[in-house]
C-alpha positions in Angstrom: -9.6 192.6 51.6 -7.6 189.3 51.9 -7.8 187.5 48.6 -8.5 183.8 48.9 -7.5 181.8 45.9 -10.1 179.9 44.0 -10.0 176.2 45.1 -8.3 173.9 42.7 -11.6 172.0 42.0 -11.7 170.3 45.4 -15.2 169.1 44.5 -14.9 168.7 40.7 -17.8 169.3 38.4 -20.2 171.0 40.7 -23.5 171.3 38.7 -24.5 174.8 37.6 -27.9 175.3 35.9 -27.9 177.9 33.1 -31.2 178.9 31.6 -31.3 181.5 28.9 -30.9 182.6 25.3 -28.6 180.6 23.0 -26.8 182.0 20.0 -24.1 181.2 17.6 -21.4 183.8 17.2 -19.7 183.6 13.8 -16.6 185.7 12.9 -15.0 186.6 9.6 -11.5 188.1 10.2 -9.0 189.7 8.0 -7.5 193.0 6.8 -9.2 195.9 5.1 -6.9 197.3 2.4 -9.2 199.0 0.0 -12.6 200.5 -0.6 -15.1 198.8 -2.9 -15.4 200.4 -6.3 -19.1 199.5 -6.2 -20.0 201.5 -3.1 -18.1 203.5 -0.4 -17.7 200.4 1.8 -14.5 198.6 3.1 -13.6 195.3 1.4 -12.7 192.7 4.0 -10.2 190.2 2.8 -11.3 187.2 4.9 -8.3 185.2 6.1 -9.9 183.1 8.8 -13.4 182.2 10.1 -14.3 180.8 13.4 -17.4 180.2 15.5 -18.2 180.5 19.2 -21.2 179.8 21.5 -22.8 183.1 22.5 -25.2 184.1 25.2 -26.1 181.4 27.7 -23.9 179.0 25.6 -20.9 181.2 26.3 -21.8 181.2 30.0 -22.0 177.4 29.9 -18.6 177.0 28.1 -16.9 179.2 30.7 -18.5 177.3 33.6 -17.0 174.1 32.1 -13.6 175.8 31.6 -13.7 177.0 35.2 -14.3 173.6 36.6 -18.1 173.5 36.9 -20.5 171.1 35.2 -23.0 173.1 33.1 -26.6 172.1 32.9 -27.7 174.2 29.9 -31.3 174.9 29.1 -32.4 177.0 26.1 -34.0 176.9 22.7 -32.7 176.8 19.1 -34.2 176.5 15.7 -34.1 173.4 13.4 -31.4 174.6 11.1 -27.7 174.3 10.2 -26.8 177.0 12.8 -28.3 174.9 15.5 -26.3 171.9 14.4 -23.1 174.0 14.4 -23.9 175.5 17.8 -24.4 172.0 19.3 -21.0 171.0 17.8 -19.3 174.1 19.3 -20.9 173.4 22.7 -19.8 169.7 22.6 -16.3 170.8 21.9 -16.5 172.9 25.0 -17.6 169.9 27.1 -21.2 171.3 27.4 -24.0 168.8 27.2 -26.7 169.8 24.7 -29.3 167.2 25.9 -31.5 169.8 27.5 -31.6 172.2 24.6 -35.1 172.4 23.1 -35.5 172.7 19.3 -38.5 174.4 17.6 -39.4 175.2 14.0 -41.0 178.5 15.2 -37.6 180.4 15.3 -34.3 180.4 13.6 -31.2 179.8 15.8 -30.0 183.3 16.8 -26.8 183.8 14.8 -24.6 186.9 15.0 -22.0 187.3 12.2 -19.3 189.8 12.9 -16.8 191.2 10.4 -13.4 191.9 12.0 -10.6 194.0 10.6 -7.8 193.3 13.0 -9.4 193.7 16.4 -12.1 196.1 15.3 -15.7 195.1 14.3 -16.7 196.8 11.1 -20.1 195.2 10.7 -22.5 192.7 12.3 -25.4 190.7 10.8 -28.0 189.2 13.1 -30.5 186.4 12.3 -33.1 186.1 15.1 -36.7 186.0 16.2 -38.2 186.0 19.7 -39.3 182.7 21.2 -43.2 182.6 21.3 -43.7 178.8 21.0 -45.7 177.7 24.0 -44.8 174.1 23.5 -41.1 174.9 23.5 -41.5 177.0 26.6 -43.3 174.2 28.4 -40.4 171.9 27.5 -38.0 174.5 28.9 -39.9 174.6 32.2 -39.8 170.8 32.4 -36.0 170.9 32.0 -35.7 173.5 34.7 -37.7 171.4 37.1 -35.7 168.3 36.3 -32.3 170.0 36.9 -33.0 172.2 39.9 -32.8 169.4 42.5 -29.2 168.6 41.6 -27.9 172.1 40.8 -25.6 174.0 43.3 -26.4 177.4 41.7 -28.7 178.7 39.0 -28.1 181.3 36.3 -30.6 183.3 34.3 -28.8 184.5 31.1 -31.3 187.0 29.6 -30.6 188.4 26.2 -34.2 189.4 25.4 -34.7 186.7 22.8 -37.7 185.3 24.6 -36.5 182.4 26.7 -36.4 184.4 30.0 -40.0 185.5 30.2 -41.8 185.9 33.5 -42.9 182.3 33.8 -39.3 180.9 33.3 -37.7 183.5 35.5 -40.2 182.7 38.3 -39.7 179.0 37.9 -35.9 179.4 38.2 -35.8 181.9 41.1 -38.7 180.4 43.1 -37.4 176.8 42.5 -33.9 177.7 43.5 -35.1 179.4 46.6 -37.0 176.2 47.6 -33.9 174.2 46.8 -31.8 176.4 49.0 -29.4 177.5 46.2 -28.5 181.0 44.9 -29.8 182.4 41.6 -27.6 184.8 39.6 -29.4 187.0 37.0 -27.6 188.6 34.1 -30.5 190.9 33.2 -31.7 192.7 30.0 -33.9 195.7 29.6 -35.3 198.0 32.2 -38.0 195.8 33.7 -36.5 193.9 36.6 -39.8 192.9 38.1 -39.5 189.4 36.8 -36.2 189.0 38.6 -37.6 189.8 42.1 -36.1 187.8 45.0 -33.0 186.7 43.0 -29.9 186.2 45.1 -27.5 188.3 42.8 -28.2 190.5 39.8 -25.4 191.8 37.6 -26.6 194.8 35.5 -24.0 196.8 33.6 -23.8 200.6 33.8 -26.5 201.4 31.1 -28.9 198.7 32.4 -28.7 200.0 36.0 -29.1 203.6 34.8 -32.2 202.7 32.8 -33.8 201.0 35.8 -32.9 203.8 38.2 -33.5 206.8 36.0 -30.3 208.6 36.6 -26.9 208.6 34.9 -24.1 206.5 36.4 -20.8 208.5 36.1 -18.7 206.9 38.8 -18.7 204.3 41.6 -20.7 206.5 44.0 -23.5 206.7 41.4 -23.3 202.9 40.9 -23.6 202.3 44.6 -26.7 204.5 44.8 -28.2 202.6 41.8 -27.3 199.2 43.3 -29.0 200.1 46.7 -32.1 201.3 44.8 -32.3 198.1 42.8 -31.7 195.9 45.8 -34.6 197.6 47.8 -37.1 197.8 44.9 -36.8 194.2 43.7 -35.9 192.4 47.0 -32.6 191.2 45.6 -29.9 190.1 48.1 -26.9 191.5 46.3 -26.5 193.8 43.3 -23.3 193.9 41.3 -23.0 196.8 38.8 -20.3 196.3 36.2 -18.6 199.6 35.1 -16.2 198.5 32.4 -12.9 200.3 32.9 -14.0 201.4 36.3 -14.4 197.9 37.6 -17.5 196.9 39.5 -19.4 197.7 42.7 -21.0 195.1 45.0 -23.8 196.0 47.4 -25.4 193.5 49.7 -26.8 193.5 53.2 -24.7 195.9 55.2 -21.8 195.6 52.7 -20.5 197.8 50.0 -17.3 197.1 47.9 -15.7 198.8 45.0 -13.5 196.4 42.9 -11.1 198.0 40.4 -10.8 196.7 36.9 -8.2 194.2 35.9 -8.4 194.7 32.2 -5.0 195.8 30.7 -6.0 196.1 27.1 -9.5 196.1 25.7 -9.8 194.4 22.3 -13.4 193.1 22.3 -16.1 193.4 25.1 -18.1 190.5 23.6 -18.9 188.0 26.3 -17.3 189.8 29.2 -20.6 189.7 31.2 -21.1 186.0 30.5 -17.6 185.3 31.7 -18.0 187.2 34.9 -21.3 185.5 35.6 -19.8 182.1 35.0 -16.9 182.8 37.4 -19.3 184.2 40.0 -21.5 181.1 39.7 -18.6 178.5 40.0 -17.2 180.5 42.9 -20.5 180.6 44.8 -21.1 176.9 44.1 -17.7 176.2 45.8 -18.6 178.2 48.8 -16.5 181.3 48.1 -17.9 184.5 49.9 -19.7 186.9 47.5 -17.1 189.7 47.7 -14.2 187.3 46.9 -16.3 185.7 44.2 -16.7 189.1 42.6 -13.0 189.7 42.7 -12.5 186.5 40.7 -15.4 187.4 38.3 -13.8 190.8 37.7 -10.5 189.2 36.9 -12.2 186.8 34.5 -13.9 189.6 32.7 -10.6 191.5 32.5 -9.1 188.5 30.7 -12.1 188.2 28.4 -12.0 191.7 27.0 -8.4 191.2 26.0 -9.4 188.4 23.6 -11.2 188.4 20.3 -14.7 187.1 20.4 -16.5 185.2 23.2 -13.6 183.1 24.5 -13.5 180.4 27.2 -11.5 181.5 30.2 -10.0 178.8 32.3 -9.6 178.5 36.1 -5.8 178.7 35.7 -6.0 181.9 33.8 -8.2 183.5 36.5 -5.8 182.4 39.2 -2.9 183.8 37.2 -4.7 187.1 36.8 -5.3 187.3 40.6 -1.6 186.4 41.2 -0.5 189.1 38.8 -1.1 192.0 41.2 2.7 192.4 41.6 4.5 194.6 39.1 6.4 191.7 37.6 4.4 188.6 37.0 6.9 185.7 37.2 4.0 183.2 36.9 4.3 183.7 33.1 7.9 182.6 33.0 7.8 178.8 32.4 10.3 176.0 31.6 9.8 173.8 28.5 7.7 171.2 30.3 5.4 173.6 32.1 5.1 175.7 28.9 4.2 172.7 26.9 1.4 171.7 29.3 0.1 175.3 29.4 0.0 175.4 25.6 -1.8 172.0 25.4 -4.4 173.2 27.8 -5.0 176.4 25.9 -5.1 174.6 22.6 -7.7 172.3 24.0 -9.8 175.3 24.8 -9.7 176.4 21.2 -7.0 179.1 21.6 -4.6 180.0 18.8 -1.0 180.0 19.9 1.5 182.5 18.5 5.3 182.4 18.9 8.0 185.0 18.5 11.5 185.2 19.9 14.5 187.4 20.4 17.3 188.5 22.8 15.4 191.5 24.2 18.6 192.6 25.8 17.4 196.1 26.5 13.6 196.3 26.0 12.8 199.3 23.8 9.7 200.7 22.1 10.4 198.7 18.9 10.2 195.5 20.9 7.0 196.6 22.6 5.3 197.6 19.3 6.2 194.2 17.7 5.0 192.2 20.7 1.7 194.1 20.7 1.3 193.5 16.9 2.2 189.8 17.5 -0.4 189.4 20.2 -3.0 190.7 17.7 -2.2 187.7 15.4 -3.2 185.1 18.0 -5.1 184.4 21.2 -2.0 183.7 23.3 1.5 184.8 22.6 4.6 182.8 23.6 7.9 184.6 23.6 11.1 182.6 23.4 14.2 184.4 24.9 17.8 183.6 24.1 19.8 182.4 27.2 22.8 184.4 28.3 25.2 182.0 26.7 23.2 182.1 23.4 23.2 186.0 23.4 27.0 186.0 24.0 27.5 183.6 21.0 25.3 185.6 18.7 26.2 189.2 19.8 29.7 188.8 21.4 31.0 190.0 24.7 30.0 191.9 26.8 26.4 191.0 25.7 24.0 190.4 27.3 23.8 193.6 29.3 20.8 192.2 31.1 20.6 188.7 32.5 18.1 186.2 31.1 16.1 186.0 34.3 15.7 189.8 34.3 14.8 190.0 30.6 12.2 187.3 31.0 10.7 189.1 34.1 10.3 192.3 32.2 8.7 190.6 29.2 6.3 188.8 31.5 5.1 192.2 32.8 3.7 193.1 29.4 0.0 192.4 28.9 0.6 191.4 25.3 2.7 188.4 26.5 1.0 185.2 27.7 4.2 183.1 28.5 7.9 183.5 28.3 10.5 180.7 28.0 14.2 180.5 27.6 16.1 178.6 24.9 19.8 177.9 24.8 20.4 177.2 21.1 21.3 179.8 18.5 17.8 179.5 17.2 14.4 178.6 18.8 13.9 175.7 16.4 13.6 173.0 19.1 11.2 175.1 21.1 9.0 175.8 18.0 9.1 172.1 17.2 7.9 171.2 20.7 5.2 173.9 20.9 3.8 173.6 17.4 2.5 177.2 17.3 -0.4 178.1 15.0 1.2 181.5 14.1 4.9 182.2 13.8 5.6 186.0 14.1 8.7 188.1 13.3 9.4 191.7 12.3 8.7 192.9 8.8 12.4 193.1 8.2 12.3 189.3 7.8 11.0 187.4 4.7 8.5 184.8 5.7 10.5 182.0 4.1 13.6 183.0 6.1 11.9 182.8 9.5 13.3 179.9 11.6 10.7 177.2 12.0 8.5 178.6 9.2 8.5 175.3 7.3 7.4 173.4 10.4 4.5 175.8 11.1 3.3 176.0 7.5 3.4 172.2 7.1 1.0 171.9 10.0 -1.4 174.3 8.4 -0.3 177.3 10.4 0.9 180.7 9.1 3.8 183.1 9.3 3.1 186.8 10.0 5.5 189.7 9.8 3.3 192.5 10.9 5.7 195.5 11.4 9.2 196.7 11.9 10.2 199.8 13.8 13.3 201.3 12.1 16.2 203.1 13.7 16.0 201.6 17.1 18.1 198.7 18.6 19.9 197.7 21.7 23.2 198.5 20.0 22.0 202.0 19.1 20.8 202.7 22.6 24.1 201.6 24.2 26.1 203.6 21.7 24.1 206.7 22.5 24.6 206.2 26.2 28.3 205.7 25.8 28.6 208.7 23.5 26.8 210.9 26.0 29.3 210.1 28.7 32.3 211.2 26.7 33.8 214.5 27.8 33.3 217.4 25.4 36.5 218.3 23.5 
């Protein structure tokens, strides 16, 4: 299928109505290095905490990052978590004016304990919404926003906002307004979603509704056709994780392969896909092409920790990255600085490491993967050809700078690559101001170039690992030795 690029916000800020369950996602992250003497449980040494908007709030944040204007409607409690959630949403350029507060429920809050990239526990605070006054206020907000919206989303997390009355108000109102409704469903009862434009169940949700297991894309197509017929839904998109997604609409079936390169955390992947789908449909992108973009957005999301905001530029880069070598990641200093500023504005933590990478070997790959786990986006500084020659002597480098950068850009652990000409990357570090500076464990933190600059800004220095007995020199010596004739 020809892939049309997502328009560069030709009509900026198209309004997208998002109605659904709001939640605050809280993360405590750090290493686990011992078991508690009090009970056989791991002891998490908390090194950082961060908060994100979850559920419909995550959808709204991604809509904003992708160039849409989110109109967010939901309910929260009257508590500190609600205040923090409003703050997180405001930081993501999401208006909180249409969020209803009620004393009848606490704000849904999910606290996750992370050891590296793995969740080791989660604590939930929640109660279903039953407040009829709050529900009436939600319906009023839906009615107020539908006339200006270009697309509507129901983000159902089974916390009580998306009951039958709200679902009917959104779907029927959107139909009268001539705009599509996208449903991210929950549970096995899809009757309240009848007549929606698009519904996006995952594998388990579709299987629960249809009553048979979904093992592959053929099963998913059969399930989608069943859901479409039973609930009079124009298009069904079944997401299959590592198997991508299937799209079934009137007379059309498409199987879209996954774009995920490394899965660290599936939190928020469905939200991200729905947000991308909504923004694309609002801009007039055909459904199948919109699903390609949504699939790419979800692939980026699962490579991040927590419910992250995925930008339009990241989705475009992922679509462009179908070639073996992604040169779109190789940036000069000015373009790199702009990319880092955008990412930092979206709340991303920037990591930096550097090296010659003359012949890329498994020690390099292991270090880069470890470095990527220390941050959201990893920048790799690469010594220029002249710099390598000064440091290593002739005939180094064996591989030109352009080729070394292209190979590094092909790694999923690497966000961007940039060349520097000095003997050290100090000027590049000074310009980028990374949050985390990363080198191999053979370095002492105090000896890492730029450590003082990063630490002075409140950042940190990480030396996660070192793979012994492997180097470019050793590889070349082995090759040369193997070519010598036997005595």
